[in-house]
N, C-alpha and C positions, 0 to 999 in steps of 0.2 A: 532543591529539586533539580534533577538532571533533565536534559532535553533530548528530543529526537534529533539525530544528525544525519540527514540524507547525503551529506558530503563530509569530506575530511575537515578537521581542524588543520591548521597549518603544521603538518608533521612530515618530517623527512625520514622515510624508512630506507636504510641503506644496507644491502647485504654485504657483510664483511668478508665473506669468503665464498668459494664455490659450493654448490649444493651436493657435495660428495656424500654427506651423511644420508641424503634421501634419494639420491639418483638411482641406486641399484634397484630399490623396491619399485619406484615409479616406472623405470624403463622396462622392468620385467612384467609390467602390466597391473600393478596394484591399483585397484579401481577407486579406493576410498581411503581417507585419512581421518582419524579421530583423535583430538588432543586428549591425553590422559590427565587425570587430576593429580596424580602423584608425581613428584619429581624423581629424576633418576638418582643413581647412587652418587653422582657427582654434584647433585643439587640442581641440575638444569632440567627444564621441562622436556618432555618427550612427545613423539607422535607414534602411533601404532598402525602398522599395516593391517587392514582388515583381513587380508589374505593370509598373512603369516602370524599376526598378533605379536610380532617382535618389536620391542621398544627401540626407537632410534633417536638419539640425541639431536635436537635441532635448534634450541634457543641460542646456542653459542654463535650461530651465524647471523643473528639478527641484532642490529643496534638501532636505537631510536633516539633522535635528537629533535627537540621542538624548536622551530624557528623563533628567535627572539623578536618581540615587537610585532608579530604577525597578528592581524585582526582575528577575533574569535568568530568562527563561522557557524556556531551553534544557532539553530533556529527553534522557534516554539511550536511549529506545526509542519506537517509534511508539505513540501512545495510540489504542486502538481502542474505547474505552468510549463515545465521543460519537457521536451520529448527525448532529451539526451540521457543515456544511462550513466555516463561518467563525464563530469566536467573536468577538463584537462587544464591544469594550471601549474606553474612552476612551484607553487607553494604546497601542493598536495601530491605526495609520491608514495608508491608502494612497489618497490623493485624486487624482482626475483632474479638476483644475480646480475652479472655483467654479460657482455656479448659472448665471451668465451664460455662462461658457465651455461648460458642458454644453449649454445651449440652442443656442449657435452650432454646436457639434459635430454635434448631432442635427437641426438645422433645426426646432426646436420652439419653443413659446411657453408661458410659465408662466401658470397661472391666478392664482397669487400667488407672489411670490418667497420662497424659504426664508430662514431667518435668515442674516445676513451671514457668520457663521462656518461655515455648512453646507458640507460637501464630500462628494462621493460616496465614502465610505471603505469601504463594504461593499455588495455586491449580493446581496440576499436575496429569496426569494419572499414573498408576502403571508402565506402559511401560517407560515413560519418567523418572520416579524416578530411575528405574533400569538402564536406559541408563547413567544417571549421576553418580550413585553409590556414592562413597565417596565424590564426588564434591558437594553433597547436604549438605550444612553446615548451613542452617537456617531452620526455621520451615515450613514444607510442609504438606498440607492436600491432601490426595488422597482418592480414593474410589474403592470399589470392590463389585460386586454382587456375586462373588465366592471367599470368603475370604480364604478358604482352599488352593486353587491354588495360590492365590496372596501371602499369607504368606509363603508358601513353596518357592516361587521364591525370595521373599525378604530375607528370612533367609539364602538362599544360596548366596546372593550377599554381597557386602561390604558396603551397605547402613547402616548408623548409626541409630538405633531405637530411639535415643534421638531426632532426627530431623523430624521424619515422623510419622503421625497418619492416620488411615484409617476410612472412613465411610463405615459401613457394614450393611446388613439387620439385623433386630432384630429377625428374624425367624431362627430356626435351631441352632445347636451347633457350637461354634467356639473354636478352640484349644487355649491353653494358649500360649502366645507369648510375646516376648519383645517389639513388636510394639503395642502401644496403639490403641484400636479400639473403635469407638463411634457407638453403635448400634442404628439405627434409623428405624422408620416404613417404610420409602420409600426413597431409596438412591437418585433417580432422583429428587424427591421433595426437599430433603435436599440440594442437589447441587444447585437447583434453589434458595432456600431460602438464602443460604450463599452468593450466587452471588448477589442477590438483596440487601442484607445487605451491601455488599462491594460497590455496585453501589451507594447506598444511601449516602456514605461518600464522594463521588467525587463531587466537587463543580464546575468543569469545564463543557464545552459544549461537549456533545457526538454527533458525527456524524456517521451515519451508511449508508453503500453503498451496494446496491444489483443490480441484473440484470443478463441477460444471458451473456453479453459481456461487457468489459470495466470496470469491478469492480475494478480490481487491479490498473489499470492506474489512474482512477479517485480517488481512495483512496490515492494513493501515491502523486498524484498531489495536492489534498486538503491538505495533511499533509505538503508538500513542500511549498505551497502557504501560509497557515496560519502560518507555522513555520518561515516565514520571519519576523513576528512582534510579535509572542507570543510563549510560550512553548507548543509544540504540541506532543502528543504521537501517535505512530502508531506501530502495532505489527511488530515484526521482522521476521515473518513467512508468507509463502504463504498459510498456512492452514487457512481455514475460516469457520470451522464447529462450532457447539454449544459448544463442549468441549473447543476449542481454545478461543471462546468468553468469556467463564467463566474464563479461565486461565488468559486472558489478562486484565480482570477487576482487578485482583490482582496486575497487573503491574502498575496501575495508582497511581500517587502520587499527587503532587500539580500543575499539568499542567493546562494550560488554556483551552485546548481542547484535544479531543481524537478522532481518526478516526478508525472505525471498518469496515472491509470488511466482508460481510455475504453472504454465498453461500446457495444453496438449502439444504445443510447438516445442516445449522443452523436454518432452519425454518420448522415448528414453534418452538418458544422457545426464540430465540435471542431478539425478540421484547420485551419480558417480562423482561429479565435481563438487557438489555442495556438501556431501557427507553430513546431513543435518542431524542435530541432536533431537529436534522435535519435528514431526510431520503432522500437519492438519489436513484432513480430507473433509471439505465442507458439505458437499451435497452432490448427488448424481441426478441429472435432469436431461430432458430431451434437447440437448444442445450439441451442435456439430455432428449430428447423426450421419451426415454425408461422409464424414471421416471415419466414425466409429462403427456404424452399422446399427447396433442395438444399445440400449442402456446398460445391459450386462457387459457388453464389450467396453463401454465407456468406463464402467466401474473397474474393470480389469486394467484398462490403460492408466487411469488415475492412480491405481494402486502401485504402479511402478515406482512412484516416488518413495514409497515405504521401503523399497529395496535398499535405499541409502542408509537406513538405520542400522546401528550395531545393536548388540544385546542390551546395552544400557540406554538405548534411545527410547523416546516416548512417542507413541502413536495416539493422536486425538481424532476420533472418528464420529461423524454424525450418524447415530444409529437409526435415525428415521429415514435415511437415504435409501432409495431403491437399490437392492442388491448389496446392502451393507455387509451381508454375510461373505460376499466375495472379498470385500476390502478387509474385513476382520481376519479372514483366513490368511491373507498375505501378511497382515500385521503380526499374527501369531508366529509365523515362520521367522520373523526378524527379532522380535522382542516380546517380553512378558509384561512390559509397561504400557498397557493399553487403557485409555480413558475414553468413554463414550459420552455423548451429550445428545439431547433432544427432548421430545415429549414422551417417549416411551417409558414405561414403568421400570424398565431394566437399565435406563441410562444412569451413568454415574453422576452426571450433572444434568439435572432434569428441570425443564420448564414446567412450572405448575400453573401459572396464569400470566396473562399479558393484557393490559388495559390500553387499547389503541388511543383513547382520548388523552391520556396523561403520560404514556410511555412507562407506566409502573409495571414492574415485573416481580413475581414471586417465584423463587427457584429453590432447589435443594441440591446439596452436594454431600454425598455419603450420608444422607439422612439429616443433615443440618439445613434447616429451612431458613431462608433469608430473603430480604426484599431490597430492591434498588430501582432506579429509573435510568433510561437512556435518552439521549438527544436525537435518536433516529426513530423513524416511524416504521411500523410493520412488524408482524410476528417473525418474519424471516430475519429481521435485524435483532430481535430479541434472541433468536437462536444463535446469531453471529456473536452476540455478547457472551453467550454460554460457551462458545468455542474458546474465547479469551480466558474465561474463568477456568475451563478445563486445562488450558495450557499452564496457567498459574499453579494449578494443582500438580500437574506433571513435573513442574520445575521445583516444587516444594516451597513455593512462595506463600507468604501470609496474604490471603485474599483481601482482608480488610484494608490493607495498605494501598490497594490498587483500585478499589471500587469507585472512588471519586473520579479517577482518570477515565474509567469506563463510562461513567455517567456524563462526563464532559464531552466525550467524543461526538463529533457531528458527522452527518452523512457525507460521503465522498461525492464530488461533482459528477453528475450524470448517473448516480447510483442512489437516488433518494434525497438529494439535496433539496431543501424547501426554501423558497424565496417569496417574499411579498413584493409585488411589482404592479405598475400601472400599465394596462394595455387598452388602447383605444379610449383613454380617459376613465377607465374603470379599474378600481383596485381589486386585484385577484391574488390568490395563493397558488403558486406553481410548484408542483412536485416533479423534479427532473429525474427521470429514469431512462434517459435517452442513450445511455452507453451500451446497454446489452439487453437481450431479451430471448427467452425460450418459453415454451408452453408452461413449464412449471413456475418459473419466476413471474411470468405474465399473469397467470391466474392468482398467485399469492398477492402480487402487488395490487391488482385491480380490486380484489376483495378487501384487502387491508385498507386501501385508499377509501373505499366506500364506507367502512366502519369508522375510520378516523375523522372523516368529514361528513358524518351523517346529519349534522345540524345545518348544512348549507347546500346550495346547488352544486352538483358535481358534473364535471366535463371530462371525458376521456379523449385523448388524442393518441392514437395507436398506429404504429407503423409495422411493416413486414418483419417477421422473424426469419432470419437467414439460416442456411445450412441445415435444414431439417430433413432433407432427403425426399423420396417419392411421396411420402404422406404429408407433405407440408400444407397443402390446401385443406386437408381434413383437420389437421391440428389447429389451423387458424379458425376454421368454422366452429371447432369445439370450445372456443373461448366464449361463446354466446352465453352459456350458463353462468360463468363468472361475471360477465358484464351485467346480466340480469340481477344477480345477487348484490352487486355493488350499489344498485339504486341510482346509477348515473342517469341524469336527465337527457344528455346529448352525447353522442359518440361520433368522433371525426376520425376517419381512417385514411391511411396513405399507403399506396403500393399495390401491385397486382395480386399478391397473395392474400391481401385482406378482402378480396372480393367474396370469398366464402363466408367470412364473418359478416360482411355487409348484408348478404342474402339471409343470414340467420337472425338478424336483429329485428326487433319490433319496429314498426313504422314510427312510433312516437319517439324512439331513441335515435333514429337516424339523423345525423347532422349533415355530413357530406363525406363523399369518398373521392379522394384526389389521387393524382399520380405524381405530384411534385410538391416540394416544400414551398415553392413560390406561390402555388395555388392555395395552399393552406394559410400562408401568411396573409394572403389577400382576403380570405373569407373569415378566418377565425375571430379577429378583433370585433367584428360587427355582431358576432353571435354570443359574445360574452356579456355577462351582467355583473353589476357591482357585488363584490364579496364571493364570487365564484371560486371554487377549488378546481384546479386543472391538473390532470395527470398526463405527462408526456412520456411514452415508453415505446421503445423499438430496438431493433438491432442497430448498432452504431453506423453500419454501412448505409442504412436507410437515410441518414442525414437529418433526423428530427432534432438533433442538437442545435441546428441552425435556427429553429423556432425559438428555442430557449435563449440563444445568444441575441437574436434580433430583438426580442422583447426586453431582455435585460439591458440592452443599450439604449432603450428609449428613455428620454428625460421624463421624470415624473415628480410631481409635488410630494414632499415628504410629510408623512403623518407621524406624529409622536408615537413612540413605542417604549416599552419597558425593557431594560437590560439588567442582567445580573453579572457582576464582575467578581472574579476571585483573583487576588494578588498573592503570589507566593515568592519566597526568597529567604536568604539567611538573615536579613534584617528588614522586616517590614512592620514589626511591632516593637514598641518601646523607643522608636526614633522619630515620633511625631508624624508618622505616615498617615494614620487615620485622620488626624485633624487637617493635615495638608490636603488630602484628596477631598475631604468634605468642603474645605474652602474653595478648592478648584471647581468643584461641582456647583457650589453656590454662585461663584463668579460667572459661570456659564448659564445660570438661571435654570438649572436642572432640579427636578423634584426627586426625593428618595431618602435613603438612610445609609449609614456605614457602620460597621462593627468589626471588632477583633474577634477572630474565631479561636476556639480552643485548640485547634491544630496548628496554630502559629501563623495563620494566613489572615488577610484582611478581605472581607466580603462587603459588597455594596449593591444596592438596588437603586436604579435611576430611571428616570422617565424624561424623554426628550427626543428631538429630531436626530436622525442617524448621524449626520455630519458633526453635530455638536458632541454626541456621545463618542464618536470615533476620535475626535480631537482630544477628548479627555483620556481615552484609552492610550493614545500615543504618549500623552504626558505622564500617564501612570507608570510607564516603564522606567521613568527616571526617578520621580518622587523628590523628597527633600534631601539635603546634602548627605545625611548619615544613612539613608535607606540603601538597601541592596536588593534589587528585584530580579528574580530569575524569569518570572512568567506571569502574564496577565491573560486570563481566559475570560471570554464573554459569551453570553447567550441571550437571545431574545426570549422573554417570558411573558405570560399573560397577566401577571399581577401588576396592578397600578398602585404605586405608593401614595401616601398622603401628600397634600400640597406642601411645598417647601422642602428643605433638606435638613435632616437631623442626624445626630450621632446616636445610633442605637446602643443602649446599655449592654455591656458585656455580661452582666449578671443575669440577664434574662435568657441566656443561651443554655439549653439543656441537651442539645444534640451533640454527639461525637462524630457523626457523619452527616454530610449534606448531600442531597440527591439533585443538586443543580446540574 
């Protein structure tokens, strides 16, 4: 099984010659490039200008050499800990020509030539270059429309001038500097041209995701799902603007696919530099109305990403979204390959039922009804999983091969991640939705939370929703109906905009209305009871994520829980792995069972304290001497195994697919 790669393996991409073969079309303003599937007459791959549709040979200029002895940087899940869009190291390079080629491409002039070995291997902002300082040890291209200020900051830093070159305007004087500068007629146009040139070198499938809500979850789910069987790139950052899209194009190597999340800050522009094969529009909601005005304007703005598709591209659209007709009309102008998903009877991939308590889903695709489960809660996440299935359909993939990966995917931090923790000496279940909020997602999340935890006391901790425009107060007050339907026993609010909701709540539901996170942290622990379910949701700028982090950092006694592990790799059966991991579990005094699955993997159910289980998971990546493990996935489950540890007989297995 292949894995998601949010960064390069140690691969050195070197451009063997100038970009003469693609300069003319790019300089003349060709906005997009799409790799063709067929080789040219000479047998080399080609790229096609969307403007002219003329094939242009390009593979002859690219050579790839893998660094010997370099560590394998593949990871098993998406790393969300870094804010950096591109990690710059000497072991990961993706160059677009040398300094002379770059000047020819952009029609610019160097104030001084960079070092002979310099190549534009990463595209970063001046701010990120300064943040890294001496850690920048490979060739970086940056840009500045105010070179005097930027050069002053760079000169005062510990950044090595041998590694960094700047794109600057060709108007006005620039001081003499140790940092090479390429003077160009238009810095923004130059950034677009060099990004398009870098995109033209990528042979994999580019997928781009936009929408008012669900972008991050769908992007990560797609990367996780495709990464089950191919090398898949996804940015390591939650930033999703145009600058980040440009930067992440330079992170691409020889992956089979790449997933980009595109926000309002990336449009227009991202459609031209990404030239995606697949575009997903997740939903249109009352988000950022200060920028867009109306939801119809929002739909029109998000549809701009579809302009990057060529006639063979695939548009995946949530047909339930408000003003989906606007989105569909734009999609039809670009391509005939349109796949819709949602609850509507007309959806190509349709949600038939969703069970909040178990995550069980029944859906249909072109009339074929099927069932599966997901590790995320909420009907909105059930719809997000349909988006992934629709993409698989659009790419012509066998859905059955990817369903286990969809089932294994867990919620993204701040977007539905569920944690068991102890707060004030009481064990509670926390649902973290603190990263984003708008009226549509707030209502859906509150009501879904109420259904999911109907068997226990429910607590809502809600913060202001930002950027809603002049009707913000009314939109906050309108949440009262959703709160009532959720059955929440107590509601705690934070922020001035939540005053209207506070006024609309029943007295019995009112917990407290605060204006700061510190006030909430002081009050909430005393209000919680054992086994409470707590939902925390707000716009990120409200800062409610601090509540989640503060509680997560509290030391707490561990309660035994049950875990399901699935081990995959080219050699995990027939090499003694099942017996070995059973013995390891017994040695750690865990209860459970282990079995070989019919799909070549090893599955186990275990019960014990988290630290003990995690120690076993760490050991499971190695196994006995002849084992070869690619991946170990784990998930907390409610099933409690029998006392002791046993080896579950393979002959009792009847399923060909597991919904773990």
